[in-house]
VMD Tcl script that draws the C-alpha trace (Angstrom):
set ca {
  {76.71 117.19 68.87}
  {79.39 115.08 67.32}
  {80.26 117.18 64.60}
  {81.85 120.38 66.81}
  {83.97 117.82 68.25}
  {84.96 116.69 65.56}
  {85.80 119.81 63.22}
  {89.12 120.73 64.40}
  {90.25 116.79 63.53}
  {91.33 117.00 59.78}
  {93.97 118.81 57.59}
  {93.23 119.82 54.31}
  {95.18 118.86 50.63}
  {97.30 122.16 51.34}
  {97.58 121.01 54.78}
  {98.98 117.41 53.56}
  {101.43 118.71 51.73}
  {103.49 120.58 54.02}
  {102.74 117.77 56.50}
  {104.84 115.68 53.96}
  {107.28 117.94 52.45}
  {108.13 118.93 56.40}
  {108.02 114.84 57.53}
  {110.66 114.44 55.23}
  {112.33 117.11 55.13}
  {113.23 116.74 59.05}
  {113.88 112.73 58.47}
  {116.52 113.50 55.66}
  {118.42 116.05 58.05}
  {118.18 113.83 60.75}
  {119.83 111.06 59.00}
  {122.38 113.33 57.72}
  {122.78 114.77 61.11}
  {123.24 111.19 62.10}
  {125.57 109.48 59.52}
  {127.73 112.16 60.47}
  {127.94 112.66 64.28}
  {128.02 108.92 63.93}
  {130.66 108.29 61.50}
  {132.81 111.09 63.56}
  {132.34 109.13 67.29}
  {132.25 105.42 65.24}
  {129.22 104.88 67.02}
  {126.57 103.42 65.33}
  {124.25 103.63 68.24}
  {124.36 107.98 68.25}
  {123.53 107.69 64.20}
  {120.27 105.49 65.22}
  {119.49 107.31 68.25}
  {119.83 111.10 66.03}
  {117.64 109.23 63.46}
  {114.93 107.63 65.53}
  {114.98 111.66 67.52}
  {114.04 113.35 64.31}
  {111.62 110.48 63.08}
  {109.86 111.18 67.06}
  {110.05 115.16 65.93}
  {108.56 114.46 62.45}
  {106.01 113.04 64.10}
  {105.05 114.63 67.03}
  {105.02 117.89 64.49}
  {103.29 115.88 61.45}
  {100.42 113.34 62.50}
  {97.79 115.66 64.59}
  {95.93 118.38 62.63}
  {97.48 120.93 64.34}
  {95.66 124.77 62.45}
  {98.61 125.11 60.06}
  {97.40 122.02 58.39}
  {94.00 123.57 58.46}
  {94.62 127.18 56.81}
  {92.39 126.36 52.82}
  {89.90 124.25 53.77}
  {87.91 123.15 50.93}
  {84.31 124.30 50.30}
  {82.10 121.37 49.00}
  {78.88 122.25 46.83}
  {75.52 121.35 47.63}
  {74.23 118.36 46.35}
  {71.67 118.82 43.47}
  {70.32 116.10 41.85}
  {68.81 118.44 38.63}
  {72.09 119.38 37.66}
  {73.30 116.24 37.20}
  {71.66 115.02 33.79}
  {72.70 118.93 32.54}
  {76.09 118.76 33.96}
  {77.19 114.82 33.10}
  {74.94 114.33 29.87}
  {73.59 111.42 31.16}
  {69.80 109.80 31.94}
  {70.02 109.56 36.05}
  {66.56 108.01 37.80}
  {66.89 109.43 41.15}
  {65.28 107.39 44.03}
  {65.93 108.33 46.93}
  {69.65 108.98 47.47}
  {70.27 106.07 44.50}
  {70.81 107.23 41.04}
  {70.19 104.67 37.80}
  {72.98 105.86 35.25}
  {72.03 104.93 31.46}
  {74.98 104.19 29.35}
  {74.66 104.83 25.73}
  {76.81 102.39 24.52}
  {74.72 99.84 25.93}
  {70.82 99.08 24.34}
  {68.37 100.97 26.13}
  {65.73 98.52 28.64}
  {61.74 99.66 27.47}
  {60.99 101.75 30.86}
  {64.08 104.00 29.67}
  {65.13 106.90 27.83}
  {68.68 108.27 26.18}
  {70.08 111.26 27.00}
  {68.92 114.01 24.88}
  {72.06 115.43 25.00}
  {74.34 112.99 23.57}
  {73.30 112.37 19.88}
  {74.87 109.09 18.48}
}
mol new
graphics top color blue
foreach p $ca { graphics top sphere $p radius 0.5 }
foreach p [lrange $ca 0 end-1] q [lrange $ca 1 end] { graphics top cylinder $p $q radius 0.2 }
display resetview
């Protein structure tokens, strides 16, 4: 039940890149415009007000996870404990959710053996 409400509350990696670029662009442009307006009107308050408006605009556009930021979601591979030994080249003894990994540069305890993949 909770999953259906949270499926739209994320931003993928490409969306994070887009949001950061948009945020930086809006803040830089608004600061330059504010600097120009404040200089020509000779009022520092207008420069700060323009920068604040740009910051609020960029926050409104970049902080919420809009659908434009969810265009390329990651497809995670399912967990398969059998492939751990083959892929990592280690001796993994799975007990529930824990994984005891033997460091092959250390001495081997009496009840455990070294991996057959590594030839040290």
